[in-house]
C-alpha positions, 0 to 999 in steps of 0.5 A: 898683941895677946898672950896665951897662957901655957897648957898647964893651966886650969880654972876652978869654978863655983859649982852652984853658979859656974862662975870662974873662981881661980886660975891655976898656972905654972904653980901659981893660983890667981883668985878671980877678983871680978867678973867683967862679962859673960858671953854664952855662945851655945846657940851660935855654934853648929853641933859639930864644932860645939858650944862655948862660954867666954868669960872676961875676968880680973885676977891679980890686977890683970884681965883674962879671957877664959874660954870654956869649950863645953863639949871638950871640957877644955879651957883656953886662957888669954892674958889681956894685960894690966887692968886700966884701974891698976894702971891709974892707981900706979900713976 
């Protein structure tokens, strides 16, 4: 089960590195606290569907999958749930 976040979202990136720094959704600003993984799928896509980059980040004690579609300059944000370390800390 997963949860896609509403269409009123955006991602702020570091201009020097291209890494996500902040997720903005529904008036909230979530600072990215850690970058777990980056998957560059530039060479995996045919030219007509366009390349994308997938980031898995932590923000506000939760994990998010951020997908940046390079041709469309569009972000898809998926809430992956509470980070395991946050669960262990709460117990």
